[in-house]
C-alpha positions as CSV (number, residue, x, y, z in Angstrom):
1,M,-34.3,133.0,132.7
2,S,-36.5,131.5,135.4
3,D,-35.4,128.8,137.8
4,N,-39.0,127.4,138.0
5,L,-39.3,124.7,135.4
6,A,-43.1,125.3,135.1
7,D,-42.4,128.8,133.8
8,F,-41.3,127.3,130.5
9,M,-45.0,126.3,129.9
10,P,-47.1,129.4,129.6
11,F,-50.3,127.8,130.9
12,S,-48.5,126.4,134.0
13,K,-47.0,129.8,134.7
14,L,-50.5,131.4,134.4
15,M,-51.8,128.9,136.9
16,G,-49.0,129.6,139.3
17,V,-47.3,126.2,139.4
18,Q,-44.1,126.2,141.4
19,V,-41.7,123.3,141.0
20,T,-39.8,122.7,144.3
21,E,-37.9,119.5,143.3
22,A,-37.1,118.0,140.0
23,T,-35.1,114.8,139.4
24,K,-35.5,111.8,137.1
25,E,-37.2,109.9,139.9
26,R,-39.4,112.6,141.5
27,V,-40.9,116.0,140.7
28,V,-42.6,118.0,143.4
29,G,-44.6,121.2,143.1
30,T,-47.0,123.5,144.8
31,L,-50.0,125.5,143.7
32,T,-52.1,128.0,145.6
33,V,-55.8,127.5,144.9
34,G,-56.8,131.0,143.8
35,P,-60.4,132.0,142.9
36,E,-59.6,131.7,139.1
37,L,-58.9,127.9,139.7
38,C,-62.2,127.3,141.5
39,T,-65.6,126.0,140.6
40,S,-68.8,126.3,142.7
41,N,-68.5,126.3,146.5
42,N,-65.0,127.8,146.3
43,I,-63.2,124.5,145.6
44,M,-60.5,123.7,143.1
45,H,-61.8,122.8,139.7
46,G,-61.0,119.2,138.6
47,G,-59.5,120.5,135.4
48,A,-57.1,122.6,137.4
49,M,-56.0,119.5,139.4
50,M,-55.5,117.6,136.1
51,A,-53.5,120.5,134.5
52,F,-51.3,120.7,137.6
53,A,-50.5,117.0,137.4
54,D,-50.0,117.2,133.7
55,T,-47.4,119.9,134.2
56,L,-45.4,117.9,136.7
57,G,-45.7,114.7,134.6
58,A,-44.4,116.5,131.5
59,I,-41.4,117.8,133.4
60,A,-40.7,114.4,134.8
61,A,-41.0,112.8,131.3
62,S,-38.7,115.5,129.8
63,L,-36.1,114.9,132.4
64,N,-36.1,111.2,131.3
65,L,-36.0,111.7,127.5
66,P,-33.5,109.6,125.6
67,E,-30.7,111.4,123.6
68,G,-32.0,112.8,120.3
69,A,-35.6,113.0,121.4
70,N,-37.6,116.2,120.4
71,G,-39.8,116.3,123.4
72,T,-42.8,114.6,124.9
73,T,-46.6,114.8,124.8
74,T,-49.4,113.5,127.0
75,I,-51.4,110.8,125.2
76,E,-53.5,109.6,128.1
77,S,-54.5,110.9,131.5
78,K,-56.8,109.4,134.2
79,T,-57.8,111.1,137.4
80,N,-59.4,109.9,140.6
81,F,-60.8,112.8,142.6
82,L,-60.7,112.0,146.3
83,R,-61.3,115.2,148.2
84,A,-62.0,118.9,147.6
85,A,-59.3,121.5,147.8
86,P,-60.6,124.8,149.2
87,E,-59.8,128.2,147.8
88,G,-56.9,129.8,149.5
89,S,-55.2,126.5,150.3
90,T,-51.9,125.3,148.9
91,I,-51.8,121.9,147.1
92,T,-48.6,119.9,146.9
93,A,-48.1,117.4,144.2
94,E,-45.6,114.6,143.8
95,T,-44.9,112.8,140.5
96,T,-43.1,109.5,140.3
97,P,-42.5,107.0,137.5
98,V,-44.6,103.9,137.0
99,N,-42.5,102.9,134.0
100,V,-40.0,104.7,131.8
101,G,-39.4,103.2,128.4
102,R,-37.7,104.3,125.2
103,R,-40.9,105.5,123.5
104,L,-43.4,105.8,126.4
105,S,-43.3,106.7,130.1
106,V,-46.1,106.4,132.6
107,W,-46.3,108.7,135.6
108,Q,-48.4,108.9,138.8
109,T,-49.0,112.2,140.5
110,K,-50.5,112.5,143.9
111,L,-52.1,115.8,145.0
112,F,-52.2,116.5,148.7
113,R,-54.1,119.2,150.6
114,E,-52.5,121.2,153.4
115,D,-53.8,118.7,156.0
116,G,-51.9,116.0,154.3
117,K,-54.9,114.2,152.9
118,P,-54.9,113.2,149.3
119,A,-57.1,115.3,147.0
120,A,-56.5,113.4,143.7
121,I,-54.4,110.7,142.0
122,I,-53.6,111.1,138.4
123,T,-51.9,108.6,136.1
124,Q,-50.7,109.8,132.7
125,S,-48.8,108.4,129.7
126,Q,-46.2,110.5,127.9
127,L,-45.1,109.7,124.4
128,V,-41.5,110.4,123.4
129,L,-41.4,112.6,120.2
């Protein structure tokens, strides 16, 4: 069994998401921008950024599920793209709660380039199943 929480989601494992920290208050992960995650000009595809954030948000929401819940699902996601992330670089993401309720939680994920500058900010809502 894998110690990497992202490995439990096949698509996240395929992308290469690595979770480095996971608590109820904060989930951190890294992702190397390979050519399969890029669009033109060898920069990370916006959908890959969103998928990376969605993975960490889902993990964070799962860690906060109330007893008896069957899981969580994303019902809304909004992304602000701030800077390009070049192929070959490693992106770090940090997910923190905006609000955690009994039926709905809202998470903000910030993606950072290797130079520390933000690449994107994603806010997502997770419904408790």
